[in-house]
C-alpha positions in Angstrom: 96.4 115.4 103.7 98.1 112.7 105.5 97.7 109.0 104.8 98.5 106.4 107.4 100.6 103.3 107.0 99.0 99.8 107.0 101.1 97.0 108.5 102.4 95.7 105.1 103.9 99.1 104.0 107.0 99.3 101.9 109.1 101.9 103.5 112.5 103.5 103.3 113.9 106.2 105.5 112.4 109.1 103.4 110.8 108.4 100.0 110.1 111.2 97.6 107.5 110.1 95.0 107.5 112.6 92.0 106.2 112.9 88.5 108.7 111.3 86.4 108.0 113.1 83.1 107.9 116.7 84.6 110.9 119.0 84.1 110.1 120.8 87.3 109.9 117.7 89.3 113.1 116.2 87.9 114.8 119.7 89.0 113.3 119.2 92.4 114.7 115.7 92.8 118.2 117.0 91.7 117.9 119.8 94.1 117.3 117.3 97.0 120.1 115.0 95.8 122.7 117.9 96.0 121.3 118.9 99.7 121.2 115.5 101.0 124.7 114.5 102.0 123.6 111.8 104.4 121.6 110.1 101.5 118.4 109.9 103.8 116.1 110.3 100.6 115.0 107.6 98.3 113.2 108.5 95.0 110.5 106.8 92.8 108.5 108.2 90.0 104.6 108.0 90.4 104.4 106.2 87.1 106.8 103.4 88.2 105.6 100.0 89.6 106.8 101.1 93.1 105.0 104.4 92.8 101.9 102.7 91.8 102.0 100.2 94.5 102.6 103.0 97.1 99.5 104.8 95.6 97.5 101.7 96.0 98.8 100.9 99.3 98.0 104.0 100.9 94.7 104.3 99.0 95.8 107.5 96.9 93.9 108.4 93.9 95.3 109.2 90.5 95.0 112.8 91.1 98.1 112.5 93.2 100.1 112.4 89.9 99.9 116.1 90.1 101.5 116.2 93.6 104.9 115.3 95.1 104.4 112.8 97.8 106.6 112.1 100.8 106.6 108.9 102.7 108.0 109.5 106.2 107.6 107.0 109.1 104.6 105.3 107.6 102.7 108.5 106.9 102.4 110.0 103.4 102.4 113.7 103.0 101.3 115.6 99.8 101.6 119.0 98.2 103.0 121.9 100.3 103.2 119.7 103.3 105.4 117.3 101.5 107.7 120.1 100.2 108.1 121.7 103.6 108.9 118.3 105.3 111.5 117.5 102.6 113.1 121.0 103.1 113.2 120.1 106.8 115.6 117.3 106.0 117.9 119.1 103.9 121.4 120.7 104.9 122.2 124.4 105.1 119.3 126.8 105.8 116.5 125.0 104.0 115.0 123.6 107.2 114.0 127.0 108.0 111.4 126.8 105.3 109.6 124.4 107.6 108.4 127.4 109.6 106.0 128.2 106.7 103.9 125.1 108.2 102.2 127.8 110.3 100.7 129.3 107.1 97.2 127.6 106.8 97.4 124.6 104.5 94.6 125.7 102.1 96.5 128.7 101.4 100.0 126.9 101.0 98.3 124.2 98.7 96.6 126.8 96.6 100.1 128.2 95.8 101.4 124.7 95.2 98.3 123.9 92.9 98.8 127.3 91.0 102.4 126.2 90.1 101.6 122.5 89.8 98.7 123.1 87.4 101.0 125.1 84.9 104.2 123.0 85.3 104.2 121.5 82.0 103.4 124.7 80.1 106.1 126.7 82.2 108.9 123.9 82.5 107.9 121.4 79.9 107.3 117.6 79.8 109.4 114.8 78.9 108.3 111.9 76.4 109.5 109.4 78.9 110.4 109.2 82.6 113.7 110.6 83.5 116.7 108.1 84.0 118.9 109.2 86.9 122.8 109.3 86.5 124.7 106.1 87.5 126.2 107.7 90.5 122.9 108.3 92.2 120.8 105.3 90.6 121.2 103.2 93.9 118.9 105.9 95.5 116.0 105.3 93.1 113.5 102.6 93.9 112.1 102.1 90.5 
């Protein structure tokens, strides 16, 4: 699903909103950090004030706490579409994954949901939101 920007949107070049207590999500952010040498991405947890403001701003319901969201050029992308658009902006061969956009979204999102619904069981859950290391903390918006 894509959500359009209203006039008063808070935006940065590319903002990845993620579940701050999920080990898989934390790993995804660390993956992006290592493959984003131009520092195009900014990050925020969905549980943060900034994340909550974005959810409210784009009229996104709480169900999105189970999804990575990408804010890009005033649009919000979720689930598999967000991940493919994130991959498109990374270095090395990762942009090639964007070709999977030709797979019908219901099928891509089914795979995304299958993993997402089991992420705490498979990868674990933290008791509190992850705090980034000092060397990348300026890229976090919470």
